[in-house]
C-alpha positions as CSV (number, residue, x, y, z in Angstrom):
1,M,-18.0,35.0,-64.4
2,S,-17.1,35.3,-60.8
3,Y,-18.7,33.4,-58.0
4,P,-19.5,35.0,-54.7
5,T,-17.2,34.2,-51.9
6,V,-18.7,32.0,-49.2
7,T,-17.5,32.8,-45.7
8,Q,-18.4,30.9,-42.6
9,N,-18.7,32.6,-39.3
10,T,-16.8,30.3,-37.0
11,P,-16.6,31.3,-33.3
12,A,-13.2,32.4,-32.2
13,Y,-11.3,29.8,-30.2
14,R,-10.3,30.8,-26.7
15,K,-7.7,28.6,-25.0
16,T,-8.2,27.7,-21.4
17,N,-5.5,29.2,-19.2
18,G,-3.2,26.5,-17.8
19,L,-2.6,28.3,-14.5
20,A,-6.3,28.4,-13.9
21,I,-6.6,24.7,-14.3
22,A,-3.5,24.1,-12.1
23,S,-5.0,26.4,-9.4
24,F,-8.2,24.3,-9.5
25,V,-6.5,20.9,-9.4
26,L,-4.0,21.9,-6.7
27,A,-6.8,23.3,-4.5
28,L,-8.7,20.0,-4.9
29,L,-5.6,18.1,-3.8
30,G,-5.4,20.2,-0.6
31,F,-2.7,22.6,-1.3
32,A,-3.5,26.0,0.1
33,I,-1.1,28.8,-0.9
34,I,0.0,27.7,-4.4
35,P,-3.6,27.6,-5.8
36,V,-4.2,31.2,-4.5
37,I,-1.0,32.4,-6.1
38,F,-1.8,30.6,-9.4
39,G,-5.4,31.8,-9.3
40,H,-4.5,35.4,-9.0
41,I,-1.8,35.2,-11.8
42,A,-4.3,33.2,-14.0
43,L,-7.0,35.9,-13.6
44,K,-4.5,38.6,-14.6
45,Q,-3.5,36.5,-17.7
46,I,-7.1,35.8,-18.6
47,R,-8.0,39.5,-18.6
48,R,-4.8,40.3,-20.6
49,D,-4.9,37.6,-23.2
50,N,-8.7,37.1,-23.4
51,D,-8.4,33.4,-22.4
52,S,-11.1,31.3,-20.9
53,G,-10.8,29.6,-17.5
54,T,-12.1,32.3,-15.2
55,G,-14.3,29.7,-13.4
56,F,-11.4,27.4,-12.7
57,A,-9.3,30.3,-11.4
58,I,-12.1,31.6,-9.1
59,V,-12.9,28.1,-7.7
60,G,-9.2,27.5,-7.1
61,L,-8.9,30.8,-5.3
62,V,-12.0,30.2,-3.1
63,L,-10.9,26.6,-2.2
64,G,-7.3,27.8,-1.6
65,Y,-8.5,30.6,0.8
66,L,-10.8,28.2,2.6
67,E,-8.0,25.7,3.0
68,I,-5.7,28.4,4.4
69,I,-8.4,29.3,7.0
70,A,-8.9,25.6,7.8
71,Y,-5.2,24.9,8.2
72,T,-4.8,28.0,10.4
73,I,-7.7,26.8,12.7
74,L,-6.2,23.3,12.8
75,L,-2.8,24.8,13.7
76,F,-4.3,26.8,16.6
77,I,-6.1,23.7,17.8
78,L,-2.9,21.6,17.7
79,V,-0.8,24.2,19.4
80,G,-3.6,24.8,22.1
81,S,-3.8,21.0,22.6
82,V,0.0,20.7,23.1
83,I,0.1,23.6,25.5
84,W,-2.9,22.2,27.4
85,A,-1.3,18.8,27.6
86,V,2.0,20.2,28.8
87,N,0.4,22.3,31.6
88,A,-2.0,19.5,32.7
């Protein structure tokens, strides 16, 4: 007498991409270029390897680009202030 085999449907485990998490954390810490680089690499790896972490990578990218814009504006303000002070 054979018993029927019982199988459980367990969901497939998808690991979170480490570069996506690193991109997010570094963007929160105020780094600008590194999170952008890590975010783009992470998105490519996520598509290739079917990992999770897309949200972390996207938020890291958005924050990184916003920080680049903010730092650029601050640099222009600083340079303009120095030039104005020298010429005054």
